[in-house]
C-alpha positions as CSV (number, residue, x, y, z in Angstrom):
1,M,-0.2,0.0,-0.2
2,M,2.8,2.3,1.0
3,L,4.7,1.6,-2.4
4,G,1.3,2.0,-4.5
5,Q,0.9,5.8,-2.4
6,R,4.5,6.9,-3.3
7,V,4.2,6.0,-7.0
8,G,0.7,8.0,-7.0
9,Q,2.5,10.9,-5.5
10,F,5.2,10.9,-7.6
11,G,2.9,10.7,-10.7
12,E,1.2,13.4,-9.2
13,K,4.4,15.8,-9.3
14,L,4.7,15.1,-12.7
15,V,1.2,16.3,-13.7
16,R,1.0,19.0,-11.1
17,K,-0.4,22.6,-12.5
18,R,0.2,25.9,-11.6
19,P,-3.2,27.6,-10.6
20,L,-4.4,30.2,-13.4
21,E,-4.3,33.1,-11.5
22,P,-6.9,35.7,-12.6
23,R,-5.5,39.0,-14.1
24,E,-6.5,42.5,-12.9
25,E,-8.5,44.5,-15.0
26,S,-5.9,46.8,-15.4
27,E,-3.7,43.7,-17.4
28,I,-6.3,42.7,-19.6
29,P,-5.9,43.8,-22.8
30,T,-8.5,46.0,-24.0
31,L,-7.6,46.1,-27.8
32,H,-9.7,44.2,-30.3
33,P,-7.9,43.3,-33.5
34,N,-9.6,42.4,-36.5
35,I,-8.6,39.8,-39.3
36,L,-6.4,42.4,-40.8
37,N,-4.4,43.2,-37.5
38,L,-3.7,39.5,-36.8
39,V,-2.5,39.3,-40.2
40,L,-0.2,42.3,-39.9
41,F,0.9,40.9,-36.4
42,G,1.6,37.7,-37.6
43,V,3.9,38.9,-40.3
44,N,5.4,41.8,-38.8
45,T,6.0,40.0,-35.5
46,P,10.0,38.6,-35.4
47,K,9.8,34.6,-35.0
48,A,12.2,34.9,-32.0
49,R,9.6,36.8,-29.7
50,I,7.0,34.4,-30.2
51,Y,9.4,31.2,-29.0
52,I,8.9,32.4,-25.3
53,L,5.0,32.7,-26.0
54,A,4.7,28.9,-26.6
55,G,6.7,28.3,-23.4
56,A,4.5,30.6,-21.4
57,M,1.3,29.0,-22.6
58,A,2.9,25.8,-21.9
59,V,4.1,25.9,-18.2
60,Y,1.9,24.7,-15.7
61,V,-1.4,25.5,-16.5
62,T,-2.4,22.8,-19.1
63,M,-0.6,19.6,-19.2
64,G,1.5,19.7,-15.9
65,Q,4.9,20.5,-14.7
66,L,6.8,17.5,-16.7
67,H,5.2,18.7,-20.0
68,A,6.2,22.3,-19.3
69,F,9.5,21.7,-18.5
70,I,10.3,19.4,-21.8
71,T,8.5,22.0,-24.0
72,G,10.6,24.8,-22.2
73,W,13.7,22.8,-22.5
74,N,13.5,22.0,-26.2
75,L,12.8,25.6,-26.4
76,I,15.9,26.3,-25.0
77,L,17.7,23.9,-27.4
78,H,15.7,25.6,-30.5
79,L,16.5,29.0,-29.6
80,G,20.1,28.3,-28.9
81,I,20.3,26.5,-32.7
82,A,18.5,29.5,-34.1
83,T,21.2,31.7,-32.9
84,A,23.9,29.2,-34.1
85,C,22.0,29.2,-37.4
86,V,21.9,33.0,-37.9
87,T,25.3,33.6,-36.8
88,R,26.5,31.0,-39.2
89,A,25.0,32.7,-42.1
90,W,25.8,36.0,-41.1
91,S,29.5,34.8,-41.3
92,Y,29.1,33.1,-44.7
93,T,27.3,36.4,-46.3
94,F,30.4,38.5,-44.5
95,D,32.9,36.1,-45.8
96,S,31.3,36.1,-49.3
97,L,31.6,40.0,-49.5
98,I,35.4,39.9,-48.7
99,G,36.1,37.3,-51.1
100,N,35.7,34.0,-49.1
101,H,39.3,35.0,-47.6
102,I,38.3,33.7,-43.7
103,S,36.7,30.4,-44.9
104,Q,39.7,29.5,-47.0
105,V,42.4,30.3,-44.2
106,L,40.3,28.4,-41.6
107,E,39.6,25.5,-43.7
108,G,42.9,25.2,-44.8
109,T,44.2,25.1,-41.0
110,F,41.7,23.2,-39.3
111,S,39.8,21.0,-41.8
112,E,42.1,17.8,-41.4
113,H,42.0,18.0,-37.8
114,M,38.1,18.2,-37.8
115,P,35.9,15.2,-37.2
116,S,33.4,14.1,-40.0
117,F,30.5,14.8,-37.9
118,L,31.6,18.2,-37.3
119,A,32.0,21.4,-39.6
120,T,35.0,21.4,-41.7
121,Y,36.5,24.5,-39.8
122,P,35.5,26.1,-36.7
123,D,33.7,29.5,-37.3
124,F,35.4,32.0,-34.9
125,V,33.5,34.9,-36.9
126,A,30.3,33.3,-35.8
127,L,31.6,32.9,-32.1
128,A,32.8,36.5,-32.1
129,L,29.2,37.7,-33.2
130,V,27.7,35.7,-30.6
131,L,29.8,37.1,-27.6
132,L,29.0,40.7,-29.1
133,I,25.3,40.1,-29.3
134,A,25.5,38.8,-25.7
135,G,27.1,41.8,-24.8
136,L,25.0,44.3,-26.2
137,V,22.0,42.2,-24.6
138,L,23.8,42.5,-21.1
139,L,24.1,46.5,-21.9
140,G,20.7,46.4,-21.9
141,V,19.7,46.8,-25.5
142,H,16.1,45.9,-26.3
143,D,13.8,45.5,-29.0
144,S,12.3,48.4,-30.7
145,A,8.6,48.4,-32.5
146,L,10.1,51.2,-34.9
147,V,13.3,49.1,-36.0
148,S,11.0,45.9,-36.2
149,K,8.7,47.2,-38.6
150,V,11.3,48.4,-40.6
151,S,13.4,45.3,-40.6
152,E,10.5,43.5,-41.7
153,G,9.5,45.9,-44.4
154,V,13.0,45.7,-45.6
155,N,12.9,41.8,-45.8
156,V,9.4,42.1,-47.8
157,L,11.1,44.2,-50.6
158,V,14.1,42.2,-50.6
159,L,12.0,38.8,-50.8
160,S,10.0,41.0,-53.7
161,F,13.2,41.9,-55.6
162,M,14.5,38.4,-55.7
163,I,11.1,37.0,-56.9
164,L,10.8,39.5,-59.6
165,S,14.6,39.2,-60.7
166,G,14.3,35.1,-60.7
167,F,11.5,35.8,-63.8
168,I,13.5,38.6,-65.3
169,K,16.8,36.7,-65.5
170,G,15.6,33.0,-64.9
171,D,15.8,30.7,-67.6
172,L,13.3,27.9,-68.0
173,H,16.0,25.5,-69.1
174,N,17.3,25.1,-65.7
175,W,13.8,23.3,-64.9
176,Q,14.7,20.9,-67.4
177,L,18.4,20.0,-67.3
178,T,20.0,17.1,-68.2
179,E,23.0,14.7,-67.4
180,Q,24.8,16.3,-70.4
181,D,24.2,19.8,-68.7
182,Y,25.6,18.6,-65.3
183,K,28.7,17.1,-67.2
184,L,29.5,20.5,-69.0
185,A,29.0,22.5,-65.9
186,A,31.5,20.2,-64.1
187,S,33.9,20.5,-67.1
188,G,33.8,24.3,-66.8
189,S,34.0,24.3,-63.0
190,N,37.4,24.8,-61.3
191,D,36.0,23.1,-58.2
192,T,33.9,20.1,-58.9
193,S,33.3,19.2,-55.3
194,S,31.3,22.6,-55.3
195,L,28.7,21.0,-57.5
196,G,25.6,19.5,-55.8
197,P,24.2,16.0,-56.7
198,L,22.6,15.2,-59.9
199,G,19.0,14.3,-59.8
200,S,16.4,13.4,-62.9
201,G,15.7,16.9,-64.6
202,G,15.6,20.2,-63.5
203,F,12.1,20.5,-61.9
204,V,11.6,18.3,-58.7
205,P,14.9,16.3,-59.8
206,F,14.5,14.3,-56.5
207,G,11.0,13.5,-56.5
208,F,8.3,13.2,-53.9
209,E,10.8,12.1,-51.3
210,G,13.0,15.1,-51.7
211,I,9.9,17.2,-51.2
212,L,9.1,15.6,-48.1
213,R,12.6,16.0,-46.7
214,G,12.6,19.8,-48.3
215,A,9.4,20.5,-46.5
216,A,10.6,19.2,-43.3
217,M,13.8,21.3,-43.2
218,P,12.0,25.0,-42.9
219,F,9.3,23.9,-40.8
220,Y,10.4,25.7,-38.0
221,S,9.9,29.1,-40.0
222,Y,6.0,28.6,-39.3
223,F,6.9,28.6,-35.4
224,G,5.5,32.0,-35.3
225,L,2.1,31.2,-35.8
226,N,1.5,31.0,-32.1
227,A,1.1,35.0,-32.2
228,I,-2.2,34.3,-33.9
229,I,-3.7,32.2,-31.2
230,T,-2.6,34.1,-28.2
231,T,-3.5,37.7,-29.8
232,G,-6.8,36.3,-31.6
233,R,-8.2,35.5,-28.1
234,E,-9.2,39.2,-27.9
235,T,-10.7,39.7,-31.4
236,P,-14.4,40.2,-31.2
237,N,-15.1,37.0,-33.1
238,P,-12.2,34.4,-32.3
239,Q,-13.9,31.4,-34.3
240,R,-13.9,33.6,-37.5
241,S,-10.8,35.8,-37.2
242,I,-8.2,33.0,-35.9
243,P,-8.6,30.6,-38.9
244,W,-9.0,33.1,-41.2
245,S,-6.0,34.9,-39.9
246,L,-4.1,31.5,-39.9
247,G,-4.9,30.6,-43.5
248,I,-3.7,34.1,-44.7
249,I,-0.3,33.8,-42.8
250,I,0.2,30.2,-44.1
251,S,-0.2,31.2,-47.5
252,I,1.8,34.4,-47.2
253,C,4.8,32.0,-45.7
254,F,4.1,29.6,-48.5
255,L,4.0,32.0,-51.4
256,A,7.5,33.6,-50.1
257,Y,9.1,30.2,-49.9
258,S,7.7,28.8,-53.3
259,G,8.5,32.3,-54.6
260,V,12.0,32.5,-53.6
261,S,12.8,28.8,-54.5
262,A,11.1,29.3,-57.9
263,A,13.3,32.4,-58.6
264,L,16.6,31.1,-57.4
265,T,16.3,27.6,-59.2
266,L,15.2,29.8,-62.3
267,M,18.8,32.1,-62.1
268,V,21.1,29.0,-60.9
269,P,20.9,25.2,-61.9
270,Y,19.9,23.4,-58.8
271,Y,23.3,21.8,-58.5
272,Q,25.1,24.9,-58.6
273,I,23.3,26.8,-56.1
274,H,25.7,27.9,-53.3
275,P,24.4,25.9,-50.1
276,Y,25.5,29.1,-47.5
277,N,24.8,32.2,-49.4
278,P,22.4,31.5,-52.4
279,L,20.6,34.9,-52.7
280,P,23.7,36.9,-53.3
281,Q,25.3,34.1,-55.2
282,A,22.6,34.0,-57.5
283,F,22.7,37.8,-58.5
284,H,26.6,37.3,-59.3
285,H,25.7,34.2,-61.3
286,V,23.4,36.0,-63.8
287,G,25.8,39.1,-63.9
288,W,23.7,41.2,-61.6
289,A,27.0,42.0,-59.1
290,P,25.7,45.0,-57.5
291,A,22.4,43.8,-56.7
292,G,24.2,40.8,-54.9
293,Y,26.1,43.0,-52.8
294,F,22.9,45.0,-51.9
295,V,21.2,42.0,-51.1
296,A,24.3,40.7,-48.8
297,V,24.6,43.9,-47.1
298,V,20.5,43.9,-46.5
299,I,21.0,40.4,-45.1
300,L,23.8,41.1,-43.0
301,C,21.4,44.0,-41.1
302,A,18.4,41.4,-40.9
303,L,20.2,38.9,-39.7
304,F,22.1,41.0,-36.9
305,Y,18.8,42.0,-35.9
306,S,17.1,39.0,-35.5
307,L,19.9,37.8,-33.5
308,L,19.3,40.3,-30.9
309,L,15.9,39.4,-30.6
310,V,16.6,35.6,-30.3
311,M,19.3,36.2,-27.7
312,L,17.0,38.3,-25.6
313,T,14.1,35.5,-25.9
314,M,16.5,32.7,-24.8
315,S,17.8,34.4,-21.9
316,Q,14.5,35.6,-20.8
317,L,13.1,31.6,-21.2
318,I,16.0,30.2,-19.0
319,C,15.2,33.1,-16.6
320,E,11.6,32.3,-16.3
321,M,12.4,28.5,-15.8
322,A,14.9,29.3,-12.9
323,E,12.4,31.5,-11.3
324,D,10.1,28.7,-11.5
325,G,12.6,26.3,-9.7
326,L,12.8,24.1,-13.0
327,L,16.3,25.0,-13.7
328,F,19.3,26.2,-11.1
329,Q,17.9,29.4,-9.2
330,G,21.4,31.1,-10.1
331,L,20.4,31.2,-13.6
332,G,17.6,33.7,-12.7
333,Q,20.2,36.2,-11.1
334,I,19.6,39.9,-12.2
335,Y,22.3,42.0,-13.3
336,A,20.8,44.8,-11.1
337,R,22.7,48.1,-12.8
338,R,21.4,47.1,-16.2
339,G,18.3,45.0,-15.3
340,T,19.4,42.1,-17.7
341,P,19.4,38.4,-16.7
342,L,23.0,38.0,-16.3
343,V,23.5,34.3,-15.8
344,A,21.1,33.4,-18.3
345,V,22.7,35.6,-21.1
346,L,26.2,34.0,-20.4
347,V,24.7,30.6,-20.6
348,S,23.0,31.5,-24.0
349,A,26.1,32.7,-25.4
350,I,27.9,29.6,-24.3
351,L,25.5,27.2,-25.7
352,S,24.9,29.2,-29.0
353,G,28.7,29.7,-29.4
354,I,29.7,26.3,-29.0
355,L,27.0,25.1,-31.6
356,A,27.8,27.9,-34.0
357,V,31.7,27.1,-34.1
358,L,31.5,23.1,-34.4
359,F,28.3,22.4,-36.5
360,E,27.4,23.1,-39.8
361,I,24.4,24.9,-41.1
362,F,22.6,22.4,-42.5
363,H,23.3,20.1,-39.2
364,L,22.0,22.8,-37.2
365,V,18.8,23.4,-39.6
366,E,17.9,19.7,-39.4
367,L,18.1,20.0,-35.4
368,L,15.9,23.4,-35.5
369,S,13.5,21.6,-37.4
370,V,13.0,18.7,-35.3
371,G,12.7,21.0,-32.3
372,A,10.1,22.9,-33.8
373,L,8.4,19.8,-35.1
374,F,8.5,18.2,-31.6
375,V,7.2,21.3,-30.0
376,Y,4.0,21.5,-32.4
377,F,3.4,17.6,-31.5
378,L,3.4,18.4,-27.9
379,V,1.0,21.3,-28.4
380,T,-1.2,18.9,-30.6
381,F,-1.2,16.3,-28.2
382,S,-2.2,18.9,-25.4
383,V,-5.0,19.9,-27.4
384,L,-6.5,16.5,-28.0
385,V,-6.0,15.4,-24.4
386,L,-7.4,18.7,-22.6
387,R,-10.6,18.9,-24.7
388,Y,-11.6,15.8,-22.8
389,Q,-10.7,16.6,-19.4
390,P,-12.9,17.4,-16.5
391,D,-12.6,20.8,-14.9
392,Q,-10.0,20.9,-12.4
393,S,-12.0,21.8,-9.4
394,F,-14.5,18.6,-10.2
395,S,-11.8,16.3,-10.9
396,K,-10.1,17.0,-7.6
397,K,-13.4,16.6,-5.7
398,E,-14.1,13.5,-7.5
399,K,-10.4,12.0,-6.7
400,V,-10.9,13.1,-3.1
401,E,-14.1,10.8,-3.1
402,E,-12.4,8.1,-4.4
403,E,-9.6,8.3,-1.7
404,I,-12.2,8.2,0.8
405,E,-14.0,4.8,-0.5
406,M,-10.3,3.2,-1.0
407,E,-9.4,4.1,2.8
408,P,-9.0,0.6,4.9
409,I,-12.1,0.5,7.3
410,V,-10.3,-0.9,10.6
411,E,-13.5,-1.6,12.8
412,G,-16.6,-3.1,11.7
413,N,-17.6,-6.0,9.3
414,P,-18.0,-4.1,6.0
415,S,-20.4,-5.4,3.7
416,P,-19.5,-6.4,0.2
417,S,-19.4,-3.2,-2.1
418,V,-22.0,-3.3,-5.0
419,P,-20.7,-2.1,-8.3
420,E,-22.0,1.3,-9.5
421,A,-24.6,0.9,-12.1
422,G,-23.2,1.1,-15.7
423,T,-19.6,0.8,-14.6
424,S,-19.3,-2.8,-14.1
425,N,-18.4,-3.2,-18.1
426,P,-15.3,-1.7,-19.0
427,L,-15.7,-2.0,-22.9
428,K,-19.2,-0.4,-22.3
429,S,-17.4,2.7,-20.5
430,L,-15.0,3.0,-23.7
431,C,-17.6,3.2,-26.3
432,N,-20.7,4.4,-24.4
433,P,-19.8,6.5,-21.6
434,I,-22.6,7.2,-19.1
435,S,-21.8,10.9,-18.3
436,T,-22.6,13.6,-20.9
437,T,-19.6,15.6,-19.3
438,P,-16.0,14.5,-18.8
439,T,-15.1,12.6,-15.3
440,L,-11.9,11.4,-14.0
441,K,-11.9,8.0,-15.7
442,S,-13.1,9.3,-19.3
443,G,-10.0,11.7,-19.1
444,Q,-7.9,8.7,-17.9
445,I,-9.3,6.8,-21.1
446,V,-8.5,9.7,-23.3
447,Y,-4.9,9.9,-21.9
448,G,-4.2,6.3,-22.4
449,C,-5.8,6.1,-25.9
450,A,-3.7,9.4,-26.8
451,F,-0.3,7.7,-25.7
452,L,-1.2,4.3,-27.4
453,L,-2.0,6.7,-30.7
454,V,1.3,8.2,-30.4
455,L,3.3,5.0,-30.6
456,L,1.2,3.3,-33.5
457,L,1.3,6.7,-35.3
458,T,5.4,6.4,-34.8
459,I,5.4,2.9,-36.0
460,L,3.3,3.9,-39.1
461,S,5.4,6.8,-39.9
462,L,8.5,4.8,-39.6
463,L,7.4,2.4,-42.1
464,L,6.5,4.9,-44.4
465,A,9.7,6.8,-44.1
466,L,12.2,3.6,-44.1
467,W,10.1,1.7,-46.7
468,P,7.6,3.7,-48.9
469,S,8.4,1.6,-51.8
470,R,7.6,-1.7,-50.0
471,V,4.4,-0.7,-48.5
472,F,2.9,1.2,-51.7
473,S,4.2,-1.8,-53.9
474,G,1.9,-4.6,-52.4
475,D,4.6,-6.2,-50.3
476,P,2.3,-8.6,-48.3
477,G,3.9,-8.0,-44.9
478,F,4.3,-4.4,-45.1
479,T,1.1,-3.4,-46.7
480,A,-0.7,-5.9,-44.0
481,G,1.3,-4.0,-41.3
482,A,0.2,-0.6,-42.5
483,V,-3.4,-1.6,-43.2
484,L,-3.5,-3.2,-39.4
485,L,-2.0,0.1,-38.0
486,L,-4.4,2.2,-39.8
487,L,-7.3,0.1,-38.4
488,L,-6.3,0.3,-34.8
489,I,-5.7,4.3,-35.3
490,A,-9.3,4.5,-36.5
491,G,-10.5,2.3,-33.7
492,I,-8.7,4.1,-30.9
493,T,-9.7,7.7,-32.3
494,A,-13.4,6.3,-32.7
495,I,-13.0,5.6,-28.6
496,I,-11.7,9.1,-28.0
497,W,-14.4,10.5,-30.1
498,R,-17.1,8.8,-28.3
499,Q,-15.9,10.1,-24.8
500,P,-17.6,13.4,-23.8
501,Q,-15.7,17.0,-24.3
502,N,-15.7,19.5,-21.7
503,P,-18.5,22.2,-22.2
504,S,-16.5,24.9,-21.0
505,P,-16.7,28.0,-23.3
506,L,-13.7,29.2,-24.7
507,P,-12.6,32.1,-27.0
508,F,-11.5,29.4,-29.8
509,R,-11.8,26.1,-30.2
510,V,-10.2,23.9,-32.4
511,P,-12.8,22.1,-34.9
512,A,-12.9,18.6,-35.8
513,L,-11.9,16.7,-32.6
514,P,-10.1,13.9,-32.4
515,V,-9.6,13.7,-36.2
516,L,-7.9,17.1,-36.8
517,P,-5.3,16.7,-34.2
518,V,-4.7,12.9,-34.7
519,L,-3.8,14.0,-38.4
520,S,-1.4,16.9,-37.2
521,I,0.2,14.6,-34.8
522,F,0.7,12.1,-37.9
523,V,2.1,14.7,-40.1
524,N,4.6,16.3,-37.1
525,V,5.9,12.7,-36.5
526,Y,6.2,11.6,-40.2
527,L,8.0,14.8,-40.9
528,M,10.6,14.3,-38.1
529,M,11.3,10.9,-39.4
530,Q,13.0,12.4,-42.3
531,M,15.9,13.6,-40.4
532,S,19.2,12.0,-40.2
533,S,20.0,9.6,-37.3
534,A,22.7,11.9,-36.2
535,T,20.2,14.5,-35.5
536,W,18.0,12.0,-33.6
537,A,21.0,11.4,-31.7
538,Q,21.8,14.9,-30.7
539,C,18.3,15.6,-29.9
540,G,18.1,12.5,-27.6
541,I,21.1,13.5,-25.7
542,W,20.0,16.7,-25.0
543,N,16.9,15.4,-23.9
544,A,18.4,13.1,-21.9
545,L,20.4,16.2,-20.0
546,G,17.2,18.1,-19.6
547,L,15.4,14.5,-17.9
548,A,18.2,14.3,-15.5
549,T,18.1,18.2,-14.7
550,Y,14.4,18.0,-13.9
551,F,14.4,14.6,-11.9
552,G,17.5,15.5,-9.9
553,Y,16.7,19.2,-9.5
554,G,13.5,20.8,-10.8
555,I,11.1,18.3,-9.5
556,R,12.0,18.8,-5.8
557,H,12.9,22.9,-6.0
558,S,9.3,23.8,-8.3
559,P,7.2,26.3,-6.2
560,E,4.4,24.1,-7.3
561,G,5.7,21.3,-4.8
562,K,5.5,23.4,-1.9
563,R,1.7,23.8,-2.4
564,D,1.1,19.9,-2.5
565,P,-0.9,18.9,0.2
566,Q,0.7,16.4,2.6
567,P,-1.7,13.2,3.2
568,P,-3.4,13.1,6.3
569,A,-2.1,10.7,8.9
570,S,-5.2,8.7,9.5
571,S,-4.9,7.8,5.6
572,L,-1.9,5.7,6.7
573,Q,-3.3,3.6,9.7
574,L,-2.9,0.3,9.7
575,P,-5.1,-2.4,11.3
576,D,-4.1,-3.5,14.9
577,P,-2.1,-6.9,14.5
578,S,-3.7,-7.8,17.9
């Protein structure tokens, strides 16, 4: 009995939630943005500023402490990798402006001594840039609304100029390339190693598999859509404003990526695109060198501003988690003179600097995308589970009643308990629950079904990612396995669908539950399966360190743990052995 109680208390610690404290009226926003305001907000808000919002929404109030820690811990990695990516990109662009002298010297000095899983040379320019940004943050440099709007406006102009230039200077033959064109390019190049791999043709040269892998890489760019959800709650009609705004923002992102990619591949054959500095080099390739230098300078300015925002956000996230007791308390130390989180900024700079110096940008982008997909997976899982949970006050009351019923009776001869009507058949409660509102039991059923769904969807994604040809070619074993998985997934989804949903009014409710979250989980998991094994190993190491930190420190030092009520002594009474 003691062991069972201890296990139960440990499980409660993992899912304990921070009570949602009501805000004062002065803190409640009074603005009522419409669809256009939301669209402009989603476009103009730098993505680095939104990362903290996702973490803030996830901490404690929704899925519990462990879920919140995993989300925040992965957001720290996400922001550190984002900083490293941007600094690497800044270094490549700056090096191209001065004739690639820095990379040539560093590569000639260090390339023979670097392991194969690291970059060909340590990028000390990127490290210096990280330290510079950290110094600016420590001095109290903050974001500016005016600079933000100017930066986003310049970015839109540059992307528009790039798209127009591609259709003006582009060549449709670059979408119809042959092996002869590749050999001709190789014979005319002094460095054949700079050429990328040859596919089949110029348009979609690597087939549907290449499209999926390419789609998974820039997925982190859609991370800023959380801003629409947080701001959209203040709109007069969230049920209409949020879906329309999300659709418009996704369309804008899609058109921007598709337009730039189309322009780039029209200007330069895909195997000759510079992997680290594509846009300026594309203008040099078509003979527009001044435009290439102009675009490079604009990119340097835009990346520098983005770096400042990401570093600010990363240090704030670390400081918040330290104040909540999930990370070491010293990380929340504030530099009194400037009001900046001193230790958090230094830790952010160390993590970002190590990543920027040692890893290639492609490896960083893969890890960045895995982090974004994983956080979106956690959010989708939360949506699926929380809609079917009872109100917190009701679940606590039901739990107390259940504990009272389970207490051992010391005196008297208790009569045998009679099962409650309708609860004697477990299968009936799965497919035909009695209550029309969520109960503790129905919520637990959804929890279990959701975890089982994740397992089955992961297995299905592995089958489709590793052996797609065998699954779709009619191989008896693989095809039967995929069909069986689909049937199990459909059955478990139907069980979740039969459970009662929480009727509490919300500003916005995700439609088509549970089908839409299940599809979203499948897409996120399947895209994550497109990443390399090295990326998964790095992500696994980071999360192992995080879990060690949480179970070694965070679970014992969280302020929520101090609010946990201690079990009464009467509940631990044992019968008199005499």
